C-alpha positions as CSV (number, residue, x, y, z in Angstrom):
1,M,119.2,166.7,141.9
2,T,119.2,170.3,142.6
3,T,117.8,171.5,139.2
4,I,115.1,168.2,139.7
5,R,113.8,169.8,142.7
6,T,113.9,173.1,141.3
7,G,112.2,172.6,138.0
8,L,109.6,170.4,140.6
9,G,108.9,173.2,142.6
10,I,108.5,175.5,139.7
11,A,105.8,172.8,138.4
12,V,104.3,172.6,141.5
13,A,104.2,176.4,141.6
14,A,102.8,176.8,138.4
15,V,99.8,174.3,139.0
16,A,98.5,176.0,142.4
17,V,98.7,179.5,140.5
18,A,96.4,177.6,137.9
19,L,93.9,176.3,140.1
20,F,93.9,179.3,142.8
21,A,93.2,181.6,139.4
22,S,90.4,178.9,137.9
23,G,88.5,178.8,141.6
24,A,88.4,182.2,142.1
25,Q,87.0,182.7,138.5
26,A,84.4,180.2,138.9
27,Q,83.0,182.4,141.8
28,Q,82.4,185.3,140.3
29,K,78.3,185.8,139.6
30,A,78.0,185.9,136.2
31,P,76.2,189.5,135.7
32,D,72.7,189.9,136.5
33,K,69.9,190.4,134.1
34,A,67.1,192.8,135.0
35,P,64.7,191.4,137.6
36,K,61.5,191.1,135.9
37,A,58.4,192.5,137.5
38,A,56.7,190.8,139.7
39,A,53.3,188.8,138.0
40,Q,50.0,189.9,139.3
41,P,47.8,187.3,141.0
42,K,45.2,186.2,138.5
43,C,41.8,187.5,139.2
44,N,40.1,185.1,140.8
45,T,42.8,184.4,143.7
46,L,41.8,187.5,144.8
47,K,39.2,187.4,147.8
48,Q,38.9,191.0,148.5
49,Q,36.8,193.5,146.7
50,A,39.6,196.4,147.3
51,G,42.1,194.5,145.5
52,C,39.8,193.9,142.7
53,D,38.6,196.9,142.4
54,G,41.8,198.2,142.2
55,R,42.5,196.2,138.9
56,A,41.3,197.4,135.4
57,D,41.5,194.0,134.1
58,C,39.1,192.5,137.2
59,S,35.5,192.9,138.3
60,W,33.9,192.1,141.3
61,V,30.5,190.4,141.3
62,A,28.5,190.4,144.5
63,E,27.2,187.7,146.3
64,S,23.7,187.0,145.6
65,K,20.9,186.0,148.1
66,D,17.6,184.5,148.3
67,A,14.4,186.2,149.3
68,K,15.0,184.6,153.1
69,G,18.5,186.2,153.1
70,K,20.0,183.1,152.2
71,V,24.0,183.2,150.7
72,K,23.2,181.5,147.2
73,A,26.2,182.6,146.0
74,K,29.7,184.2,147.5
75,A,31.0,187.2,146.2
76,Y,33.9,187.0,144.4
77,C,36.5,188.5,141.8
78,R,36.9,187.3,138.0
79,A,38.8,188.5,134.9
80,K,36.9,191.3,132.7
81,P,36.5,190.0,128.9
82,K,39.5,191.2,126.5
83,E,38.3,193.1,123.7
84,A,38.4,191.1,120.6
85,P,40.7,193.8,117.8
86,K,38.2,195.5,115.7
87,K,38.5,194.4,112.2
88,E,38.6,197.6,109.5
89,A,35.4,197.5,107.5
90,P,36.0,196.5,103.9
91,K,37.2,199.8,101.5
92,K,35.0,200.7,98.9
93,T,36.9,201.3,95.4
């Protein structure tokens, strides 16, 4: 009877150690990847001229008024058109 209790006690202890080890391993965080650079907001979401002019890929469009001074179109920021890749001239042989 004592041998059974001892054997059962050892088995229970082994199971407890195994559960503890797996629980500790599950709580370890995976190594973080390098954080990505924060993406810049799109040009059309910028509402102030200083923020728009500060970027090379955006341009500020001033508001337009009619002859009486009434605003016809509000000022806004927009993306500059992307340059098309230059094609090479055909080589002469």
